[in-house]
LOKOLDO-688545 format. One line per 5 residues: number of its first residue (from 1); for each residue x, y, z of N, C-alpha, C. Coordinates in steps of 0.05 Angstrom, whole numbers, plus 32768, in hexadecimal, padded with zeros to 4 digits. Example, Ala and Ser with C-alpha at 12.3 -4.5 7.8 and 13.67 -1.06 7.14 Angstrom:
1> 8108,7F8E,809C,80F6,7FA6,809C,8108,7FBE,809C; 8101,7FD3,808E,8111,7FEB,808F,8102,8001,809D
***
This chain:
1> 857E,8208,8223,857B,821D,8239,8593,8228,824C; 85A3,8213,8251,85B6,821B,8260,85BF,8229,8246; 85C7,8232,8245,85D2,8249,822D,85CC,825B,822F; 85AC,8259,822A,85A0,8276,8234,85A5,8287,8250; 85A7,8277,825E,85A3,8277,827C,85C6,8287,8281
6> 85D9,8279,8278,85EE,827D,827B,85F5,82A4,8270; 85E8,82A2,825A,85EB,82B7,824A,85DB,82D8,8257; 85C7,82CA,826B,85BF,82D9,826A,85CC,82E8,828C; 85CB,82D5,8297,85ED,82D9,82AE,85F6,82EA,82B2; 860A,82E6,829C,861F,82F3,8291,861B,8316,828F
11> 8605,8316,827C,85F8,832C,8271,85F4,8340,8288; 85E8,8330,829F,85DF,8344,82BA,85FB,8348,82C5; 860F,8335,82C7,8629,833C,82D0,8631,8350,82BB; 8639,834F,82B3,8644,8360,82A2,8632,838C,829B; 8621,8380,82A3,8609,83A2,82A9,860A,83A9,82C2
16> 8611,8395,82DA,8618,83A0,82F5,8631,83A5,82F8; 8640,839F,82E6,8661,83A1,82EA,865D,83BC,82DB; 8652,83C5,82CA,8654,83E2,82B6,8648,83F5,82C8; 8631,83E7,82DE,8622,8401,82EB,8633,840D,8301; 864B,83EF,8310,8660,83F6,8328,8674,8405,831E
21> 8674,8415,8309,8694,8419,82F8,867C,8439,8304; 868F,8451,8314,867F,846A,8315,8698,8478,830D; 8697,848A,82F8,86AE,84A1,82F5,86B1,84B4,830C; 86C4,84B9,8317,86CF,84C9,832B,86DF,84DE,8324; 86E5,84EE,8336,86FA,84FE,8333,8702,8504,834D
26> 8717,84FE,8351,8727,84F5,8371,8745,850A,836F; 8737,851A,8388,874D,8534,8397,874E,852D,83A4; 8769,854A,83A6,8773,8549,83D0,8774,8568,83D5; 8758,8566,83EB,875F,8581,83F3,8769,858C,840B; 8774,859F,840D,8789,85AD,8420,8780,85BD,8435
31> 877F,85C5,844D,8767,85D6,8459,877F,85E8,8476; 8786,85FC,847A,8794,860D,8483,878B,8618,84A1; 8791,861C,84AF,878E,862C,84CA,879E,8634,84D0; 87AC,8651,84D7,87BA,8664,84EB,87AA,865E,8501; 87BA,8656,851A,87B3,8662,852D,87D5,8661,853B
36> 87CE,8682,8558,87E5,8681,8563,87E1,866B,857E; 87F7,866E,858B,87F9,8657,8599,87F8,8663,85BC; 87EC,8655,85CE,87DE,865B,85EA,87F4,8648,85F9; 8800,863A,85EF,8809,8624,8602,881E,861F,85F3; 8836,861D,860B,8851,860D,85FE,885A,85F9,861B
41> 886A,85DC,860E,8872,85C8,8620,8890,85D6,8616; 88A1,85CC,8638,88BC,85D6,863B,88C8,85BF,863F; 88DC,85B0,8631,88E6,8596,863F,8904,859D,863A; 890A,859A,8658,8923,85A4,8665,8926,858C,8679; 8949,8594,8683,894F,8575,8693,896A,8583,86A4
46> 8970,8571,86B0,8987,8575,86C6,899F,8565,86C8; 89B5,8566,86C6,89C7,855A,86C1,89DC,855C,86D6; 89E2,8546,86E2,89FC,8544,8700,8A12,8533,86F2; 8A2A,8538,86FD,8A3A,8529,86F1,8A53,8523,870C; 8A5B,8507,8712,8A6D,850D,8721,8A7E,84F4,8729
51> 8A8D,84E9,873C,8AA0,84D1,873A,8A94,84B6,8752; 8A77,84C3,8761,8A6C,84AC,876E,8A4A,84AF,8765; 8A45,849D,875F,8A27,8495,8747,8A18,84A3,8761; 8A1C,84A1,8778,89FB,849C,8789,89FB,84B6,8797; 8A1C,84C4,8798,8A1D,84E2,879E,8A0F,84F3,8784
56> 8A1A,84E5,876A,8A0A,84F7,8755,89E2,84F9,874C; 89E1,84DE,8755,89C0,84D4,8754,89AD,84E2,876E; 89C9,84E7,8786,89AB,84F8,8799,89B4,8517,8792; 89C8,8525,878B,89D0,8540,877B,89B6,8545,876A; 89B3,8535,8754,89A1,8538,8744,898C,8530,8745
61> 8984,851C,875F,8968,8523,8761,895D,853C,8776; 8972,854A,8782,8969,855F,878C,8965,8575,877F; 8975,857B,8767,896B,8590,8755,8958,858C,8749; 894B,856F,873F,892D,856F,873B,891C,8575,874C; 8919,8573,8767,8913,8571,8770,890B,8590,8783
66> 891C,85A7,877B,891A,85C2,8775,890E,85CD,8761; 8916,85BE,874D,8900,85C7,8733,88E5,85C1,8741; 88E0,85A6,8746,88C5,85A2,873F,88B8,85B3,875D; 88C2,85B9,8777,88BF,85D2,8787,88B3,85E6,877B; 88C6,85EE,8769,88C4,8608,875D,88AC,860D,8745
71> 88A6,8600,8733,888A,85F7,872D,8870,85FD,873B; 8874,85E6,8752,885B,85E6,875E,885A,8606,876E; 886F,8612,877A,886E,8633,8774,885B,8643,8769; 8861,863C,8752,8860,8640,873D,883F,863D,872E; 8830,8634,8740,8817,862C,873A,8812,8617,8721
76> 8827,860E,871B,8826,85FF,8702,8815,85E5,8706; 87FD,85D6,86FE,87EF,85BB,8709,880A,85B2,86FF; 8807,8595,871B,8816,857D,870E,880E,856E,86FC; 87F0,856B,86F8,87F3,855D,86D4,87FF,8572,86BE; 880F,8584,86C5,8819,8593,86AE,8837,8590,86B5
81> 8840,857F,86BB,885F,8576,86CA,885D,855C,86C6; 8876,8551,86B6,8879,8538,86B2,889A,8533,86B3; 88A8,851B,86BA,88C0,8517,86C2,88C2,8500,86A8; 88D2,8501,8697,88C9,84F3,867B,88E0,84E2,867B; 88FF,84E8,8689,8917,84E1,8680,8926,84D3,8695
86> 8936,84C5,86A5,8942,84C2,86BB,8952,84B0,86B3; 8964,84B6,86B9,898D,84A3,86B1,89A1,84AB,86B8; 89B0,8492,86C9,89C9,8499,86D0,89DD,8483,86C2; 89F0,8494,86B7,8A0C,8480,86A1,8A25,8485,86C2; 8A2F,846B,86B0,8A45,8471,86BA,8A5F,846B,86A3
91> 8A72,8483,86A2,8A81,8482,8688,8A9F,8479,8698; 8AAF,8477,8681,8ACA,8470,868B,8AD8,8485,867B; 8AF1,848F,8686,8B02,84A3,867D,8B1D,848E,867F; 8B27,848D,8659,8B3C,847D,8660,8B54,848C,865B; 8B60,84A5,8662,8B68,84AE,8664,8B79,84B1,8681
96> 8B5D,84B2,8693,8B6D,84B4,86C0,8B5F,8496,86C0; 8B5A,848A,86B3,8B4D,846C,86B6,8B3C,846F,86CA; 8B29,8485,86C9,8B17,8486,86E4,8AFA,8487,86DA; 8AED,847D,86F0,8ACA,8486,86D9,8ABA,849B,86F2; 8AA5,8499,86E5,8A97,84B7,86E5,8A7F,84B2,86DE
101> 8A6A,84C1,86F0,8A4C,84BB,86F2,8A38,84D1,86ED; 8A26,84D3,86D1,8A1A,84E9,86CD,89F9,84DB,86D2; 89F2,84E5,86DB,89D5,84EB,86E1,89BE,84FF,86D8; 89A9,84F9,86CD,8995,8508,86BB,897C,8508,86C5; 897C,851A,86BA,8952,8514,86BD,8940,852A,86AF
106> 8930,8528,8699,891D,8536,868A,8907,8537,868D; 88FC,8553,8697,88E5,8557,8699,88D1,856D,8682; 88B5,8566,8681,88AE,857D,866C,8895,8587,867C; 8898,859D,8679,887F,85B1,8689,8874,85C6,8679; 885A,85C5,8679,8846,85C4,8668,8838,85E4,866F
111> 883F,85FC,8663,8832,8619,866F,881D,8622,8658; 8807,8622,8666,87E9,8627,8660,87ED,8647,865F; 87FB,8652,865E,87FC,8677,8666,881E,867A,8659; 8820,8682,863F,883A,8685,8638,884A,86A0,8647; 8838,86BC,8651,8839,86C5,8659,8855,86BE,8670
116> 884F,86AC,8677,8863,86A4,8693,8879,8693,8689; 8878,868E,8673,8897,8689,8664,88AE,8695,8679; 88AE,86B0,8674,88D5,86B6,8671,88D3,86B2,868A; 88B7,86BA,86A7,88BE,86B4,86B5,88C4,869E,86C3; 88BB,8687,86B3,88B8,866A,86C5,88DE,8663,86BF
121> 88E7,8669,86A6,88F7,865F,8695,8910,8666,86A4; 8918,867F,86B0,891B,8690,86CC,891F,8681,86DE; 8909,867C,86F0,8906,866C,8706,890D,864F,8703; 8909,863C,86E3,891B,8628,86E5,8933,8625,86F0; 8947,8628,86D1,895B,8631,86D8,896D,8638,86EF
126> 8954,8653,8700,896A,8654,8718,896D,8645,872D; 8957,862F,8728,894D,861C,8741,8967,85FC,873A; 8968,85F9,8719,8977,85EA,8719,897C,85D5,86FD; 896D,85DC,86E6,896E,85D8,86CB,8988,85DE,86BE; 898F,85D2,86B4,89AE,85D9,869C,89A6,85C5,868B
131> 8999,85C0,8682,8994,85B3,866A,896E,85BA,8655; 8973,85C5,8646,8953,85D2,863D,895A,85C4,8621; 893E,85AD,8614,8943,8597,8602,8933,85A2,85EB; 891F,85B7,85F3,890F,85C5,85DB,88FA,85CA,85DF; 88E9,85D9,85D7,88C9,85E6,85DE,88B5,85D9,85C6
136> 889F,85DE,85CF,8887,85CF,85BD,886E,85E5,85BA; 886E,85F0,85AE,8854,8600,85B3,8837,85EF,85A4; 8825,85FB,85B5,880D,85EF,85AD,87F7,85FD,85AD; 87D7,85F0,85AC,87C6,8606,85B2,87B0,85FA,85BF; 879B,8606,85D5,878E,85FD,85E2,8778,85F9,85D4
141> 8770,85FE,85BA,875F,85F9,85A9,8763,85DD,8591; 877A,85D8,859C,877D,85CA,857B,8770,85B6,856B; 8763,85A5,8582,874A,85A2,856E,8739,85A6,855D; 872E,85BE,8569,8716,85D0,855C,8730,85DD,853D; 873E,85E8,8546,8755,85F0,8523,8753,85CF,851C
146> 8756,85C0,851C,8759,85A4,8514,874A,859C,84FE; 8733,85A8,850A,8711,859D,8505,870A,85BA,84E3; 8714,85CD,84ED,870F,85E2,84DC,8720,85DB,84CA; 8739,85D9,84C9,874B,85CF,84B8,8744,85B3,84A1; 8730,859C,84A7,872A,858B,849F,8710,8594,848A
151> 86FF,85A3,849B,86F0,85AE,848D,86FA,85C8,846F; 8704,85CC,847B,8713,85DB,846C,871E,85CB,844B; 8733,85BB,845D,873F,85A3,8445,8725,85A4,842B; 870E,8599,8439,86F8,8584,842A,86E9,8599,8419; 86EA,85B2,841C,86D2,85C9,840E,86ED,85C8,83F6
156> 8709,85CA,83FC,871D,85CB,83EB,8716,85BA,83CF; 8719,85A2,83DF,8712,858A,83CA,86F8,8587,83C0; 86EE,858A,83C4,86D3,8591,83AC,86D7,85B0,839F; 86E0,85C3,83AA,86EA,85DA,8396,86F8,85CF,837F; 8712,85BE,8386,8724,85B5,836D,8712,859B,835B
161> 8706,8588,8368,86EE,857A,835E,86DD,8586,834B; 86D0,859C,834C,86BC,85B5,833F,86CC,85C0,832D; 86E9,85BF,8331,86F5,85D5,8318,8703,85C1,8301; 870C,85A5,8305,8710,859B,82F7,86FD,858D,82E1; 86E7,8584,82F0,86CC,8578,82E4,86C1,858B,82D2
166> 86C7,85A5,82DC,86BD,85C0,82C9,86CA,85C1,82AE; 86E4,85C2,82AD,86F5,85C0,829B,86F4,85AA,827D; 86E8,8597,8292,86DA,8585,8280,86BC,8584,8274; 86B4,859A,8273,8698,85A0,8281,8686,8585,828A; 8689,8581,82A0,8677,8573,82AC,8675,8575,82C8
171> 8665,8570,82D6,8662,8576,82F1,866A,8561,8307; 8669,856B,8325,866F,8551,8335,8661,854B,8348; 8651,8531,8351,8643,852A,8367,8649,8523,837F; 863A,8512,838B,863C,8506,83A3,8658,8504,83AD; 8667,84FF,83BE,8685,84F7,83CA,8684,84D6,83CA
176> 8690,84CD,83C9,868A,84AD,83C2,86A9,84A3,83D9; 86BE,84B3,83D9,86D7,84A5,83EA,86DB,84BE,8401; 86E8,84BC,8413,86F2,84DA,842A,870C,84CA,843C; 8718,84D5,8434,8734,84C9,8441,874F,84D8,8448; 8751,84E0,8465,8756,84F2,8476,877A,84E7,8470
181> 8792,84FF,845E,87A6,84F5,8464,87B7,84FE,8476; 87A7,850F,8490,87BE,8519,8496,87BA,853B,84A1; 87C4,853F,84C6,87BC,8553,84CB,87D8,855E,84D3; 87DD,8575,84CE,87FE,8578,84E1,87F5,8593,84E9; 880F,8595,84F7,880F,85B7,8504,8825,85BC,8509
186> 8847,85B8,84F8,8857,85C1,8500,8865,85DF,8505; 887A,85D6,851F,887F,85E7,8536,8892,85FD,8526; 887B,8619,852F,888D,8632,852A,88B2,862E,8535; 88BB,863D,8528,88D7,8641,8537,88DF,8651,8549; 88E1,8645,855D,88E3,865B,857D,88F6,866A,857A
191> 88F8,8682,8588,890D,8695,8589,8914,869F,85A8; 892A,868D,85B3,8930,8689,85D2,8952,868F,85D2; 8953,8699,85F0,8973,869A,85F7,8977,868A,85FA; 8993,867C,85EF,89A1,8656,85F8,89AE,865A,8609; 89BE,8675,8616,89C9,8675,862C,89C1,867C,8644
196> 89BA,8665,8655,899E,8666,8664,89AA,8678,8677; 89CB,8684,8676,89D3,8695,8693,89C7,86AC,868D; 89BB,86B6,8672,89B6,86CD,8667,899F,86D0,8677; 8992,86B8,8679,8970,86C5,867B,8968,86DA,868F; 8958,86E8,8688,894D,86F6,869B,8928,86F6,8695
201> 891E,86F6,86B0,8900,86F4,86B4,88F0,8711,86A4; 8909,8728,86A8,88F7,8743,8698,88F5,873D,8678; 8905,8732,8676,890B,8731,8650,88F7,8722,8643; 88F4,8724,8629,88DF,870F,8622,88F2,8704,8612; 88F2,86E6,8619,8902,86D3,8604,8905,86C0,85F4
206> 88E5,86C2,85ED,88CF,86B2,85D8,88BE,86BE,85CC; 88BD,86AB,85B8,88B1,86BF,8598,88A5,86A3,8592; 8886,86A7,85A3,8874,8686,858A,8870,8686,8577; 886C,869E,8566,885F,8696,8551,8844,8697,8545; 884B,8683,8533,8827,8670,8528,8828,8653,852B
211> 8811,864C,8529,880B,8631,8523,8806,862F,850B; 8810,861F,84FA,87F6,8615,84E3,87F6,8600,84D9; 87D6,85FF,84E8,87C8,85E2,84DF,87C1,85D9,84C5; 87CB,85C0,84B9,87C5,85BA,84A3,87B7,859D,849B; 87A4,85A0,848E,8793,857F,8493,8795,8582,846C
216> 879A,8560,8461,879A,8558,844E,877C,8545,844A; 8775,854A,843D,875B,852F,843A,874F,8527,8415; 8754,850F,8413,874B,8505,83F8,8735,84FA,83FA; 871F,850A,83E2,8708,8507,83DA,8703,84FE,83BF; 86F0,84E9,83BC,86E7,84E3,839E,86CD,84EE,83A0
221> 86C9,84FC,837A,86AC,8503,8383,86A3,84FB,8360; 8685,84F3,8366,8681,84E2,834A,8683,8500,8335; 868F,84EF,8321,8689,84F9,8309,867B,84F9,82F0; 8666,850F,82EF,864C,8519,82DB,8652,851A,82CD; 863C,851C,82B8,8635,851E,829B,8631,8538,829E
***
């Protein structure tokens, strides 16, 4: 009796295991959306050097205040302006055997109107900015573009799975697993003048280009006879 029971349980386990094995086709779909940037974040700074730490810091703070006052006059909301980095370094010159100090502050400004870029940059340089650390383009509709890219990626995965199954004379069934591999939007390479002394608010110094939002989705489909 025990032997029969053991055999029955073994058979049921084998059948259950066989039922769990589902042939699948696993693919990765890619979706791309092209967007024109309508926002830009500028990262810039003020550096001041001198022999006295207190004087250097005071002068640096005064320059930054002028920059912030200018941004306020340009009606740029305070939540679009952020101080990112503040530093005061003490340096020793072995040749002259003297100490010097360098104060620096980094500020980021987000412009939601690209047409203001040239005028704002010209005013910032006149206000005291002496370093530009880079710019980053973005879109106010980024979430919508990313959602569209994900949908395209899923559709691409489905088409690939149909193609692979069709070559074998088979079909695909429902999706068994969906995994997002990531969404990215590489920055376009901006074109702008590096010599700040040459900046003129009447000239165009920026070409925003395009943003390519890319999404990759991995999907597993049933493989049907």
